[in-house]
N, C-alpha and C positions, 0 to 999 in steps of 0.2 A: 595811914588814912587813905581811903580810896578817893580817886580824883572825881569831882562833880563835873559833869559836862552838859552843856545846853546848846541847842541849835535854835537860833531865834531869827525871824525874818522881818520883825518890826520893833520899833522902839517901845511899844506898849508892853511887850513880853519882858522887857529888862527889869520892870518892876518885881516880878516873880523871881528872877535871877538874884536880884539884890536881896530880897527877903530870904532866899535860901542860903546866900552868902552869909548873912548875919546870924542865921540859925547855926551855920557851921562854924562861924567865927564870932561867937557872942562877946568875946573880949577883945580888947585892942591889940594891935600888933603891927608888924612891918609887912607891907604887901607890895611886891614889885609887879608892874604892869608891863607885860611884853606883848607888843603888837606893832604893826606897821603904822605909818602916818595915816591918820584918818580912819582907823578901824574901830574906834569907839572907846578909847581908854577914858577920857575925860567923861564921856557919857555915862560910862559904867560907874565912875566915882560920884557923879551927880545922882545916880539912881540909888546908890547906897546912902548917900546924904539924905535924900527925900525919904527913904525908908526909916532914917533916924530922925525925921521931922525938921530937916534942914532944907529949906527951899531955895536958898540963895547961892548955891554952889555954882562956880564958873571956872574957866580954865585958867591956870596960873602961868601961862605961857610967858608973860612979860615980868611978873612978879617973882617967878621961880617957886613960890609957895603960897598957898592960900590956907588960912585957918578958919575952922568952923567949930562950933560948939552947940551942943544941946544940953539938957539938964544932967545927963550921965557922962557924955564922952566928949573928947576933943578929937578933931579930925585935921590932919596935915596932909595937904595934897601938893606934891612936888611935880614940876614939869622941868626936867633937867636937859631938855633938847638943846638949849642954846649954851650949855657949858662947854668950855673948850678943853678943860683939864680938871683934875681932881683939886688942885690948889684953889680954884674959884669956889668949889664947895666948902672947902675949909674956911675960906675968907668970910663967907656968909653964915657961918656957924653951923653947918649941916649936922656934924656929930652931936651937938647939943639937942637937936630935935629927936635924935634917935634914943635919948634917955628919958623921953616923956612917956608917960602911960597914955597912949593915944592910938587911934587907928592912923597909920602913916601909909599913904598911897604914894608910890614913886614911878612916875613915867620916865622912860629913858634912863634906867638905872645902871647901864653898863659902866660908866666912868667911876661910880662910887661904890662898886662892889667891894673894893678893899677896905672900905670904911664900915661896911655892915657887920652887925653881930652874927654869930654863927646861926641864929634861928630867924628865918623870915619865911613867908609864903609867896607863892607866885601866882599871878593871874594871867592867863593867856588868852589872847583874842585874835581870831583869824577871821577875816571877811573875804568872801568870795561870791560874786554874783548876788549881792544883796542879803546874803545869809551870813550870820555871824556865828561862829562857834566859840563859846566861852567856857574855859575850864579852870578850876581852882581846887 
């Protein structure tokens, strides 16, 4: 599948990117968010949730995972920035989430790569001078 790439300079443009993302991925899966701190990982997930009719999405920085639902899908949004090792992920049951039929978004996935199934997709976000390039 060819990579979809977007260059956006305002948050309002993110709604269209989220719409295209859901057209490309109409079924749940595992999505790794690759970006530097502050590049817009959580903002992207919020836009996808909004496109799915979920308006209360927020950052899971302190809870590690947030769970959202609409009438069709469950969404799990992980922020693993604070994890020190893979054992911490195992302790809170990370592997059990991977078995769910849901959209699973994972920020800072580096530590848990060995736990992932063979099939996952990546979302890359780069920010420079107020312009974000998003590819998936």
